NULOVEX-207646 format. One line per field, with one value per residue (C-alpha): y, x, z. Coordinates in nm, 2 decimals. Layout:
N
y <- Y / ...
x <- X / ...
z <- Z / ...
END
This chain:
663
y <- 0.02 / 0.19 / 0.16 / 0.23 / 0.58 / 0.70 / 0.60 / 0.38 / 0.09 / -0.17 / -0.10 / 0.23 / 0.50 / 0.93 / 1.11 / 1.38 / 1.16 / 1.00 / 1.34 / 1.47 / 1.16 / 1.19 / 1.52 / 1.43 / 1.20 / 1.35 / 1.69 / 1.46 / 1.36 / 1.69 / 1.77 / 1.45 / 1.52 / 1.84 / 1.77 / 1.49 / 1.69 / 1.83 / 1.44 / 1.41 / 1.69 / 1.61 / 1.24 / 1.37 / 1.62 / 1.31 / 1.17 / 1.38 / 1.49 / 1.11 / 1.13 / 1.46 / 1.27 / 1.00 / 1.19 / 1.41 / 1.06 / 0.97 / 0.69 / 0.41 / 0.39 / 0.70 / 0.56 / 0.67 / 0.98 / 0.69 / 0.49 / 0.82 / 0.98 / 0.64 / 0.71 / 1.08 / 0.95 / 0.67 / 0.88 / 1.14 / 0.91 / 0.77 / 1.14 / 1.29 / 0.98 / 1.04 / 0.81 / 0.96 / 1.24 / 1.30 / 1.51 / 1.72 / 1.85 / 2.13 / 2.04 / 2.34 / 2.21 / 2.14 / 2.40 / 2.16 / 2.04 / 1.63 / 1.41 / 1.14 / 0.77 / 0.66 / 0.89 / 0.87 / 0.47 / 0.48 / 0.30 / 0.45 / 0.48 / 0.76 / 0.91 / 0.96 / 1.15 / 1.41 / 1.67 / 1.99 / 2.31 / 2.64 / 2.83 / 2.58 / 2.71 / 2.53 / 2.39 / 2.30 / 2.56 / 2.84 / 2.69 / 2.63 / 3.00 / 3.19 / 2.97 / 2.97 / 2.67 / 2.60 / 2.37 / 2.27 / 2.03 / 2.05 / 2.04 / 1.91 / 2.31 / 2.47 / 2.68 / 2.71 / 2.29 / 2.18 / 1.92 / 1.68 / 1.60 / 1.63 / 1.35 / 1.11 / 1.10 / 1.16 / 1.43 / 1.55 / 1.73 / 1.87 / 2.06 / 2.15 / 2.30 / 2.42 / 2.26 / 2.52 / 2.50 / 2.80 / 3.08 / 2.86 / 2.60 / 2.27 / 2.14 / 2.10 / 1.81 / 1.70 / 1.54 / 1.44 / 1.29 / 1.24 / 1.01 / 1.08 / 1.44 / 1.74 / 1.92 / 2.20 / 2.47 / 2.24 / 1.99 / 2.28 / 2.47 / 2.09 / 2.01 / 2.36 / 2.32 / 1.98 / 2.09 / 2.24 / 1.93 / 1.72 / 1.98 / 1.94 / 1.57 / 1.57 / 1.83 / 1.63 / 1.29 / 1.44 / 1.58 / 1.25 / 1.05 / 1.33 / 1.28 / 0.87 / 0.95 / 1.16 / 0.89 / 0.62 / 0.82 / 0.89 / 0.51 / 0.45 / 0.70 / 0.55 / 0.20 / 0.35 / 0.51 / 0.22 / -0.01 / 0.27 / 0.26 / -0.11 / -0.09 / 0.17 / -0.04 / -0.36 / -0.09 / -0.04 / -0.33 / -0.47 / -0.16 / -0.22 / -0.58 / -0.51 / -0.25 / -0.49 / -0.73 / -0.46 / -0.30 / -0.67 / -0.68 / -0.94 / -0.77 / -0.78 / -1.16 / -1.14 / -0.86 / -1.04 / -1.39 / -1.23 / -1.07 / -1.41 / -1.56 / -1.23 / -1.24 / -1.64 / -1.58 / -1.58 / -1.22 / -1.10 / -0.82 / -0.68 / -0.35 / -0.06 / -0.26 / -0.57 / -0.75 / -1.03 / -0.92 / -1.17 / -1.44 / -1.56 / -1.90 / -1.99 / -2.02 / -2.22 / -2.53 / -2.76 / -2.94 / -3.11 / -2.84 / -2.61 / -2.86 / -2.80 / -2.48 / -2.33 / -2.04 / -1.68 / -1.59 / -1.22 / -1.08 / -1.12 / -0.86 / -0.91 / -0.78 / -0.53 / -0.32 / -0.39 / -0.06 / -0.14 / -0.26 / 0.07 / 0.26 / 0.07 / 0.20 / 0.56 / 0.57 / 0.45 / 0.72 / 0.93 / 0.67 / 0.41 / 0.25 / -0.13 / -0.15 / -0.45 / -0.64 / -0.90 / -1.19 / -1.27 / -1.68 / -1.66 / -1.55 / -1.79 / -1.54 / -1.71 / -1.55 / -1.16 / -0.97 / -0.64 / -0.46 / -0.17 / 0.12 / 0.07 / 0.44 / 0.65 / 1.05 / 1.08 / 0.74 / 0.52 / 0.13 / -0.10 / -0.32 / -0.55 / -0.82 / -1.01 / -1.31 / -1.42 / -1.75 / -1.91 / -1.67 / -1.32 / -1.02 / -0.83 / -0.47 / -0.57 / -0.72 / -0.45 / -0.26 / -0.51 / -0.45 / -0.14 / -0.13 / -0.33 / -0.19 / 0.16 / -0.11 / -0.28 / 0.09 / 0.17 / -0.13 / -0.10 / 0.27 / 0.15 / -0.08 / 0.15 / 0.41 / 0.14 / 0.02 / 0.38 / 0.47 / 0.10 / 0.18 / 0.56 / 0.37 / 0.13 / 0.35 / 0.64 / 0.32 / 0.14 / 0.52 / 0.54 / 0.18 / 0.23 / 0.57 / 0.44 / 0.79 / 0.60 / 0.67 / 0.30 / -0.03 / -0.20 / 0.13 / 0.03 / -0.33 / -0.21 / -0.06 / -0.38 / -0.54 / -0.30 / -0.44 / -0.78 / -0.81 / -0.99 / -0.79 / -0.98 / -1.30 / -1.23 / -1.08 / -0.99 / -0.64 / -0.69 / -0.33 / -0.37 / -0.10 / 0.04 / 0.07 / 0.40 / 0.51 / 0.84 / 0.74 / 0.44 / 0.67 / 0.94 / 0.71 / 0.52 / 0.95 / 0.80 / 1.00 / 1.00 / 0.74 / 0.51 / 0.57 / 0.50 / 0.19 / 0.06 / 0.13 / -0.07 / -0.36 / -0.38 / -0.38 / -0.60 / -0.85 / -0.82 / -0.83 / -1.12 / -1.31 / -1.23 / -1.33 / -1.65 / -1.74 / -1.59 / -1.47 / -1.22 / -1.05 / -0.69 / -0.44 / -0.12 / 0.14 / 0.38 / 0.62 / 0.40 / 0.16 / -0.18 / -0.21 / -0.61 / -0.75 / -1.12 / -1.34 / -1.49 / -1.76 / -1.94 / -2.32 / -2.49 / -2.63 / -2.77 / -2.42 / -2.20 / -1.88 / -2.01 / -1.84 / -1.46 / -1.44 / -1.67 / -1.54 / -1.19 / -1.37 / -1.51 / -1.19 / -1.01 / -1.30 / -1.27 / -0.89 / -0.91 / -1.16 / -0.92 / -0.63 / -0.74 / -0.42 / -0.29 / -0.30 / -0.40 / -0.47 / -0.61 / -0.52 / -0.77 / -0.60 / -0.81 / -1.03 / -0.75 / -0.96 / -0.65 / -0.29 / -0.13 / -0.40 / -0.22 / 0.12 / -0.03 / -0.32 / -0.02 / 0.19 / -0.08 / -0.22 / 0.13 / 0.19 / -0.12 / 0.03 / 0.35 / 0.18 / -0.01 / 0.32 / 0.46 / 0.18 / 0.19 / -0.16 / -0.28 / -0.59 / -0.81 / -0.91 / -0.75 / -0.94 / -0.74 / -1.10 / -1.16 / -1.08 / -0.89 / -0.51 / -0.40 / -0.53 / -0.36 / -0.04 / -0.03 / -0.12 / 0.19 / 0.42 / 0.63 / 0.83 / 1.02 / 0.66 / 0.68 / 1.02 / 0.97 / 0.68 / 0.86 / 1.17 / 0.89 / 0.75 / 1.06 / 1.34 / 1.50 / 1.42 / 1.62 / 1.91 / 1.94 / 1.93 / 2.24 / 2.42 / 2.42 / 2.33 / 2.00 / 1.68 / 1.45 / 1.28 / 1.23 / 1.11 / 0.82 / 0.75 / 0.70 / 0.49 / 0.20 / 0.23 / 0.14 / -0.16 / -0.02 / 0.01 / 0.33 / 0.37 / 0.29 / 0.55 / 0.77 / 0.70 / 0.76 / 1.13 / 1.21 / 1.24 / 1.14 / 0.86 / 1.00 / 1.32 / 1.04 / 0.87 / 1.24 / 1.23 / 0.86 / 0.98 / 1.35 / 1.09 / 0.85 / 1.15 / 1.34 / 1.07 / 0.90 / 0.53 / 0.28 / 0.23 / -0.11 / -0.27 / -0.40 / -0.30 / 0.00 / 0.02 / -0.16 / 0.11 / 0.39 / 0.22 / 0.18 / 0.51 / 0.66 / 0.48 / 0.59 / 0.98 / 0.93 / 0.76 / 1.04 / 1.29
x <- 0.00 / 0.29 / 0.48 / 0.17 / 0.16 / 0.43 / 0.43 / 0.64 / 0.50 / 0.73 / 0.77 / 0.65 / 0.85 / 0.91 / 0.79 / 0.99 / 1.30 / 1.36 / 1.32 / 1.61 / 1.78 / 1.74 / 1.81 / 2.14 / 2.22 / 2.15 / 2.34 / 2.65 / 2.61 / 2.61 / 2.93 / 3.09 / 3.05 / 3.15 / 3.46 / 3.56 / 3.75 / 3.95 / 4.05 / 4.12 / 4.36 / 4.49 / 4.56 / 4.70 / 4.91 / 5.02 / 5.15 / 5.31 / 5.50 / 5.58 / 5.73 / 5.90 / 6.05 / 6.14 / 6.30 / 6.53 / 6.62 / 6.98 / 7.01 / 7.27 / 7.53 / 7.55 / 7.44 / 7.57 / 7.42 / 7.23 / 7.08 / 6.96 / 6.79 / 6.62 / 6.54 / 6.40 / 6.19 / 6.02 / 5.91 / 5.80 / 5.58 / 5.47 / 5.41 / 5.23 / 5.12 / 5.19 / 5.26 / 5.64 / 5.90 / 6.23 / 6.55 / 6.83 / 7.11 / 7.31 / 7.63 / 7.86 / 8.10 / 7.82 / 7.59 / 7.30 / 7.08 / 7.10 / 6.82 / 6.96 / 6.89 / 6.59 / 6.35 / 5.98 / 5.98 / 6.14 / 6.48 / 6.82 / 6.81 / 6.57 / 6.69 / 7.05 / 6.89 / 6.73 / 6.99 / 6.83 / 7.07 / 7.05 / 6.99 / 6.70 / 6.44 / 6.10 / 5.98 / 6.30 / 6.54 / 6.30 / 6.26 / 6.63 / 6.69 / 6.44 / 6.43 / 6.04 / 5.83 / 5.60 / 5.21 / 5.04 / 4.78 / 4.76 / 5.11 / 5.03 / 4.86 / 5.10 / 5.36 / 5.61 / 5.70 / 5.88 / 5.66 / 5.89 / 5.99 / 5.61 / 5.57 / 5.83 / 5.73 / 5.41 / 5.37 / 5.01 / 5.02 / 5.33 / 5.49 / 5.83 / 6.04 / 6.41 / 6.66 / 6.86 / 7.15 / 7.29 / 7.13 / 7.29 / 7.10 / 7.18 / 6.85 / 6.49 / 6.24 / 5.98 / 5.63 / 5.39 / 5.07 / 4.90 / 4.64 / 4.39 / 4.28 / 4.44 / 4.75 / 4.64 / 4.84 / 4.89 / 5.10 / 5.32 / 5.39 / 5.46 / 5.73 / 5.87 / 5.90 / 6.09 / 6.30 / 6.56 / 6.62 / 6.61 / 6.84 / 7.12 / 7.08 / 7.17 / 7.45 / 7.60 / 7.56 / 7.77 / 8.05 / 8.06 / 8.13 / 8.35 / 8.56 / 8.54 / 8.64 / 8.96 / 9.01 / 8.99 / 9.22 / 9.47 / 9.44 / 9.49 / 9.76 / 9.96 / 9.91 / 10.06 / 10.34 / 10.46 / 10.44 / 10.63 / 10.88 / 10.88 / 10.93 / 11.22 / 11.42 / 11.35 / 11.49 / 11.78 / 11.90 / 11.84 / 12.04 / 12.27 / 12.32 / 12.34 / 12.62 / 12.84 / 12.83 / 12.97 / 13.21 / 13.34 / 13.41 / 13.15 / 13.10 / 12.78 / 12.76 / 12.73 / 12.48 / 12.24 / 12.31 / 12.19 / 11.91 / 11.77 / 11.81 / 11.61 / 11.34 / 11.30 / 11.33 / 11.57 / 11.76 / 11.92 / 12.17 / 12.20 / 12.31 / 12.19 / 12.10 / 11.95 / 12.26 / 12.34 / 12.57 / 12.50 / 12.24 / 12.16 / 11.92 / 11.64 / 11.78 / 11.68 / 11.53 / 11.76 / 12.04 / 11.76 / 11.53 / 11.82 / 11.92 / 11.58 / 11.54 / 11.65 / 11.92 / 11.82 / 12.01 / 11.87 / 11.60 / 11.48 / 11.51 / 11.21 / 11.04 / 11.28 / 11.15 / 10.78 / 10.67 / 10.45 / 10.78 / 10.94 / 10.68 / 10.74 / 11.13 / 11.05 / 10.76 / 11.07 / 11.31 / 11.40 / 11.24 / 11.38 / 11.08 / 11.06 / 10.80 / 10.62 / 10.67 / 10.43 / 10.52 / 10.61 / 10.56 / 10.57 / 10.93 / 11.01 / 10.98 / 10.66 / 10.67 / 10.62 / 10.91 / 11.03 / 11.22 / 11.42 / 11.68 / 12.03 / 12.18 / 12.40 / 12.33 / 12.36 / 12.52 / 12.26 / 12.46 / 12.11 / 11.84 / 11.75 / 11.49 / 11.37 / 11.15 / 10.81 / 10.91 / 10.88 / 10.62 / 10.53 / 10.71 / 10.57 / 10.61 / 10.92 / 11.04 / 11.01 / 11.17 / 11.52 / 11.50 / 11.49 / 11.84 / 12.00 / 11.96 / 12.15 / 12.39 / 12.45 / 12.47 / 12.79 / 12.94 / 12.90 / 13.04 / 13.34 / 13.43 / 13.35 / 13.58 / 13.85 / 13.83 / 13.88 / 14.17 / 14.36 / 14.27 / 14.42 / 14.76 / 14.77 / 14.76 / 14.99 / 15.23 / 15.16 / 15.21 / 15.49 / 15.61 / 15.49 / 15.70 / 16.04 / 15.91 / 16.09 / 16.43 / 16.59 / 16.49 / 16.47 / 16.23 / 15.96 / 16.03 / 15.91 / 15.64 / 15.52 / 15.55 / 15.29 / 15.05 / 15.10 / 15.24 / 15.64 / 15.78 / 16.11 / 15.98 / 15.86 / 15.53 / 15.34 / 15.17 / 14.86 / 14.64 / 14.22 / 14.12 / 13.76 / 13.75 / 13.67 / 13.45 / 13.35 / 13.19 / 13.00 / 12.91 / 12.78 / 12.58 / 12.39 / 12.32 / 12.47 / 12.56 / 12.85 / 12.64 / 12.58 / 12.98 / 13.11 / 12.88 / 13.06 / 13.41 / 13.31 / 13.22 / 13.52 / 13.75 / 13.55 / 13.53 / 13.90 / 13.99 / 13.84 / 13.96 / 14.28 / 14.28 / 14.16 / 14.44 / 14.70 / 14.56 / 14.84 / 14.72 / 14.74 / 14.44 / 14.35 / 14.16 / 14.30 / 14.05 / 13.89 / 14.16 / 14.21 / 14.61 / 14.71 / 14.99 / 14.96 / 15.24 / 15.45 / 15.22 / 15.44 / 15.51 / 15.20 / 15.05 / 14.77 / 14.57 / 14.51 / 14.49 / 14.85 / 14.97 / 14.96 / 14.86 / 14.57 / 14.52 / 14.45 / 14.22 / 14.06 / 14.03 / 13.87 / 13.59 / 13.49 / 13.44 / 13.25 / 13.02 / 12.97 / 12.93 / 12.82 / 12.77 / 13.13 / 13.46 / 13.74 / 14.13 / 14.37 / 14.75 / 15.06 / 15.32 / 15.69 / 15.79 / 15.88 / 16.14 / 16.27 / 16.15 / 16.32 / 16.11 / 15.75 / 15.84 / 15.94 / 15.68 / 15.35 / 15.52 / 15.50 / 15.13 / 15.01 / 15.14 / 15.02 / 14.64 / 14.76 / 14.86 / 14.52 / 14.33 / 14.56 / 14.44 / 14.04 / 14.08 / 13.93 / 13.83 / 14.13 / 14.42 / 14.76 / 15.09 / 15.39 / 15.58 / 15.36 / 15.60 / 15.43 / 15.43 / 15.29 / 15.60 / 15.81 / 15.64 / 15.67 / 16.04 / 16.12 / 16.21 / 16.38 / 16.06 / 16.26 / 16.29 / 15.90 / 15.89 / 16.15 / 15.88 / 15.62 / 15.77 / 15.92 / 15.52 / 15.29 / 15.55 / 15.52 / 15.15 / 15.13 / 15.33 / 15.11 / 14.75 / 14.90 / 15.02 / 14.72 / 14.47 / 14.40 / 14.30 / 14.46 / 14.55 / 14.23 / 14.08 / 14.37 / 14.33 / 13.92 / 14.03 / 14.26 / 13.96 / 13.74 / 13.90 / 14.08 / 13.69 / 13.67 / 13.30 / 13.25 / 13.54 / 13.32 / 12.98 / 13.13 / 13.31 / 13.03 / 13.23 / 13.22 / 13.40 / 13.59 / 13.71 / 13.83 / 14.04 / 14.15 / 14.30 / 14.48 / 14.62 / 14.77 / 14.89 / 15.09 / 15.23 / 15.31 / 15.46 / 15.54 / 15.38 / 15.19 / 14.89 / 14.78 / 15.10 / 15.00 / 15.30 / 15.31 / 14.97 / 15.06 / 15.34 / 15.06 / 14.81 / 15.12 / 15.26 / 14.88 / 14.85 / 15.22 / 15.14 / 14.83 / 15.00 / 15.27 / 15.03
z <- 0.02 / 0.10 / -0.21 / -0.44 / -0.24 / -0.30 / -0.67 / -0.72 / -0.97 / -1.17 / -1.57 / -1.53 / -1.72 / -1.65 / -1.98 / -1.87 / -1.79 / -2.16 / -2.33 / -2.14 / -2.20 / -2.55 / -2.62 / -2.37 / -2.62 / -2.96 / -2.83 / -2.75 / -3.06 / -3.24 / -3.02 / -3.15 / -3.51 / -3.42 / -3.30 / -3.58 / -3.79 / -3.50 / -3.38 / -3.75 / -3.77 / -3.40 / -3.56 / -3.93 / -3.67 / -3.47 / -3.75 / -3.88 / -3.54 / -3.54 / -3.83 / -3.77 / -3.49 / -3.70 / -3.99 / -3.66 / -3.45 / -3.57 / -3.79 / -3.67 / -3.85 / -4.03 / -4.36 / -4.72 / -4.89 / -5.10 / -4.78 / -4.68 / -4.96 / -4.95 / -4.60 / -4.67 / -4.98 / -4.82 / -4.45 / -4.71 / -4.91 / -4.59 / -4.42 / -4.76 / -4.91 / -5.21 / -5.51 / -5.52 / -5.43 / -5.56 / -5.41 / -5.69 / -5.56 / -5.74 / -5.91 / -5.92 / -6.16 / -6.43 / -6.29 / -6.30 / -6.07 / -6.12 / -5.97 / -5.70 / -5.66 / -5.58 / -5.69 / -5.79 / -5.81 / -6.17 / -6.28 / -6.26 / -6.61 / -6.60 / -6.30 / -6.48 / -6.77 / -6.54 / -6.56 / -6.55 / -6.63 / -6.45 / -6.79 / -6.88 / -6.62 / -6.51 / -6.19 / -6.01 / -6.13 / -6.05 / -5.71 / -5.66 / -5.75 / -5.58 / -5.27 / -5.31 / -5.22 / -5.51 / -5.51 / -5.86 / -5.86 / -6.25 / -6.35 / -6.71 / -6.77 / -6.55 / -6.76 / -6.53 / -6.58 / -6.81 / -7.01 / -7.14 / -6.75 / -6.61 / -6.88 / -6.82 / -6.44 / -6.49 / -6.20 / -6.25 / -5.90 / -5.70 / -5.46 / -5.48 / -5.17 / -5.17 / -4.95 / -4.78 / -4.54 / -4.34 / -4.59 / -4.90 / -5.14 / -5.20 / -5.42 / -5.41 / -5.29 / -5.52 / -5.38 / -5.68 / -5.71 / -5.37 / -5.36 / -5.15 / -5.32 / -5.43 / -5.22 / -4.93 / -4.80 / -4.54 / -4.73 / -4.85 / -4.51 / -4.36 / -4.62 / -4.64 / -4.23 / -4.27 / -4.56 / -4.36 / -4.12 / -4.44 / -4.59 / -4.31 / -4.33 / -4.65 / -4.65 / -4.35 / -4.52 / -4.81 / -4.60 / -4.42 / -4.77 / -4.91 / -4.56 / -4.61 / -5.00 / -4.85 / -4.60 / -4.90 / -5.13 / -4.83 / -4.76 / -5.17 / -5.19 / -4.90 / -5.04 / -5.30 / -5.18 / -4.94 / -5.29 / -5.50 / -5.21 / -5.20 / -5.60 / -5.56 / -5.29 / -5.54 / -5.82 / -5.63 / -5.55 / -5.89 / -6.07 / -5.79 / -5.87 / -6.26 / -6.15 / -5.99 / -6.24 / -6.47 / -6.20 / -6.18 / -6.59 / -6.66 / -7.01 / -7.18 / -7.18 / -6.83 / -6.75 / -6.99 / -6.86 / -6.49 / -6.62 / -6.77 / -6.45 / -6.28 / -6.52 / -6.63 / -7.03 / -7.31 / -7.36 / -7.67 / -7.73 / -8.11 / -8.26 / -8.41 / -8.76 / -8.57 / -8.60 / -8.27 / -8.03 / -7.75 / -7.68 / -7.34 / -7.38 / -7.16 / -6.83 / -6.56 / -6.76 / -6.70 / -6.94 / -7.14 / -7.20 / -7.30 / -7.56 / -7.74 / -7.78 / -8.10 / -8.11 / -8.16 / -8.51 / -8.47 / -8.55 / -8.96 / -9.19 / -9.28 / -8.94 / -8.94 / -9.24 / -9.14 / -9.14 / -8.74 / -8.61 / -8.74 / -8.58 / -8.22 / -8.29 / -8.36 / -8.04 / -7.85 / -7.98 / -7.66 / -7.38 / -7.13 / -7.08 / -7.29 / -7.55 / -7.62 / -7.98 / -8.07 / -8.21 / -8.58 / -8.64 / -8.99 / -8.95 / -8.69 / -8.39 / -8.17 / -7.87 / -7.77 / -7.64 / -7.44 / -7.62 / -7.46 / -7.66 / -7.53 / -7.49 / -7.35 / -7.39 / -7.79 / -7.85 / -8.00 / -7.95 / -7.99 / -7.82 / -7.59 / -7.60 / -7.36 / -7.55 / -7.31 / -7.36 / -7.01 / -6.90 / -6.95 / -6.75 / -6.43 / -6.41 / -6.14 / -6.48 / -6.68 / -6.42 / -6.43 / -6.83 / -6.79 / -6.56 / -6.78 / -7.09 / -6.90 / -6.72 / -7.07 / -7.27 / -7.00 / -7.04 / -7.45 / -7.42 / -7.19 / -7.45 / -7.71 / -7.58 / -7.46 / -7.83 / -7.95 / -7.75 / -7.83 / -8.19 / -8.15 / -8.00 / -8.24 / -8.53 / -8.36 / -8.37 / -8.70 / -8.85 / -8.71 / -8.80 / -9.16 / -9.20 / -9.00 / -8.77 / -8.45 / -8.29 / -8.35 / -8.40 / -8.01 / -7.92 / -8.20 / -8.10 / -7.72 / -7.82 / -7.98 / -7.72 / -7.55 / -7.77 / -7.70 / -8.03 / -8.18 / -8.44 / -8.39 / -8.65 / -9.04 / -9.10 / -9.36 / -9.45 / -9.63 / -9.74 / -9.78 / -9.96 / -10.05 / -10.45 / -10.58 / -10.20 / -10.27 / -10.60 / -10.47 / -10.15 / -10.40 / -10.60 / -10.31 / -10.17 / -9.84 / -9.58 / -9.31 / -9.11 / -9.36 / -9.46 / -9.10 / -9.05 / -9.39 / -9.26 / -8.94 / -9.10 / -9.31 / -9.03 / -8.79 / -9.09 / -9.17 / -8.81 / -8.72 / -9.03 / -8.96 / -8.58 / -8.71 / -8.92 / -8.68 / -8.32 / -8.28 / -8.61 / -8.59 / -8.78 / -8.77 / -8.98 / -9.19 / -9.41 / -9.61 / -9.57 / -9.34 / -9.25 / -9.12 / -9.02 / -9.01 / -8.86 / -9.19 / -9.35 / -9.54 / -9.52 / -9.53 / -9.86 / -9.62 / -9.55 / -9.82 / -9.57 / -9.48 / -9.81 / -9.80 / -10.18 / -10.09 / -9.76 / -9.93 / -10.16 / -9.86 / -9.70 / -10.01 / -10.04 / -9.66 / -9.73 / -10.06 / -9.85 / -9.58 / -9.79 / -10.12 / -10.32 / -10.19 / -10.44 / -10.20 / -10.36 / -10.16 / -10.15 / -10.03 / -9.92 / -9.94 / -9.62 / -9.33 / -9.12 / -8.93 / -8.86 / -9.15 / -9.42 / -9.32 / -9.43 / -9.79 / -9.79 / -9.67 / -9.95 / -10.24 / -10.10 / -10.12 / -10.46 / -10.58 / -10.48 / -10.64 / -11.00 / -10.97 / -10.97 / -11.23 / -11.41 / -11.30 / -11.17 / -10.86 / -10.64 / -10.73 / -10.52 / -10.62 / -10.47 / -10.48 / -10.53 / -10.84 / -11.15 / -11.42 / -11.44 / -11.18 / -11.02 / -11.32 / -11.24 / -10.89 / -10.86 / -11.11 / -10.84 / -11.05 / -11.14 / -11.46 / -11.62 / -11.60 / -11.79 / -11.99 / -12.13 / -12.11 / -12.32 / -12.58 / -12.67 / -12.59 / -12.55 / -12.90 / -12.90 / -12.57 / -12.69 / -13.02 / -12.81 / -12.58 / -12.88 / -13.08 / -12.82 / -12.96 / -12.82 / -13.01 / -12.68 / -12.55 / -12.88 / -12.82 / -12.49 / -12.56 / -12.88 / -12.64 / -12.37 / -12.64 / -12.75 / -13.03 / -13.18 / -13.47 / -13.48 / -13.07 / -13.04 / -13.27 / -13.11 / -12.75 / -12.82 / -13.04 / -13.39 / -13.71 / -13.82 / -14.07 / -13.82 / -13.61 / -13.89 / -13.97 / -13.63 / -13.62 / -13.93 / -13.74 / -13.43 / -13.64 / -13.84 / -13.52 / -13.34 / -13.57 / -13.48 / -13.63 / -13.46 / -13.65 / -13.43 / -13.08 / -12.91 / -13.04 / -12.88 / -12.52 / -12.55 / -12.56 / -12.33 / -12.09 / -12.12 / -12.06 / -11.76 / -11.63 / -11.71 / -11.51 / -11.19 / -11.18 / -11.19
END
């Protein structure tokens, strides 16, 4: 009863309370809906602050520039919910903005093509130069943009902000194609606020990368210096080794044998004309392999004359560095070789070759070759100087011996003993002379270098042939001739070298074989049994050569001991007898020519030189046959001679030659 009186009834509702509750709920809903944009904005700001905090968080360990840029691109993509982003950095060397990897999710080839010079214009350049950010939601129709780049990257909507470090712009940052609508000013402001921090991160990464590059360069430089120091120390050891070899007097053979063992390859030394001087075969291969090794005989002339080989030699001029020459199997050279010039100052001695038979040459091997070439040049210069001094001393000695310019026989014998030469027993003197050498050189238009080369080869041939026959032979160059003294070669009928005349012929033949285009004559003097005999022997040998020239003869041996007209003429010490002979046969004609300014003697000499042929004489002298006949009649009348007589013609011929000999 009481419950009822108080108005409490189960399942009963208060109409006023229900209405109030409904109104309150509606108000809350309205407030929630009204607050929803603010909540979303707060959520967005929270995400942005988280992204900003993430960008500000140090990355450990410090990344490379490319990794940092990838990290920034990823965070910016996430922060602004865009399809792509890219960073362009300024390159002061090329004055361009250059797109960095990665960018916009495109391949490296397209990125590599995105270089924008500052004088080109466009959105990126304008933002970089002005420092003002820019937003465009219709870049395809925006005149600020370079449309070729817009289409290449399909950039429909774009925000570009400058990247600035301490008031210095280093590049720009692009974002493009927002996924959930167009860009707005809040996007622009956010990216602009982040840009300075991003620029600092990028600049620090670039500085770090430059520092790392400097460290790498310093490490590389230190390693290079260490390597060079090691090479220099080893090179000095090699040079000292070769210098010691040279000082020990091991000569050319010792030097190249040592080099062969250093580089494990065969070595050859050739002169400047590629004639073989010395050869060291393959070392350290054992006797069996060495026995099967073909000997190197010198660079074939076909290779020497090859234009590519000649160009290689020209490229080596003035350089001590070895050059690489290719193999030439068709010429018998089956291996490539390193070839170095052997030269000292202005003197060029030849070439040093290392054949790469057992292994290829390394850097240190080439250093060894270079040092060996230097030491070889010094050795060859030493040998050249010693040879020249010896030749000069021998030449002075021989001049004095052959001209009789000495105080006594004992003094000249002592000087001969200085050269380890014994004049106390018989010797034979010979002169090997180049026939008409001046005319030969003029015909070939040869210079002094070739003339010297020919004389050198002549001496080498004569000297080696004489020494082979008689080890104590003495040979000296004199002008266009070589004077050689050999032990008396008489007494053997077995070896032709032991007969003076045959030996002289052998000399001539050897020279002919080595210098086939050259004509030489050999004059043999009489036997020399005491110092006084040498002057007379030399005089007669020299006169024999002069007689050959007077008779326009050459390419033969003249032996003083052979009886005949040479001996007859040379034995005539009284020149008045020869003059009387000339005057008797030729004198009247000479007097007539002088008085009448005619040329009867010239016509006569031409007739005798042309086989006494009337028509040939007329043709050679551009005369009519009748004119020649007339002159012959005058010659017979004036000289009272009969030109049809053979003995008369012989006397005339001899008279003319003796006249030339005596002039």
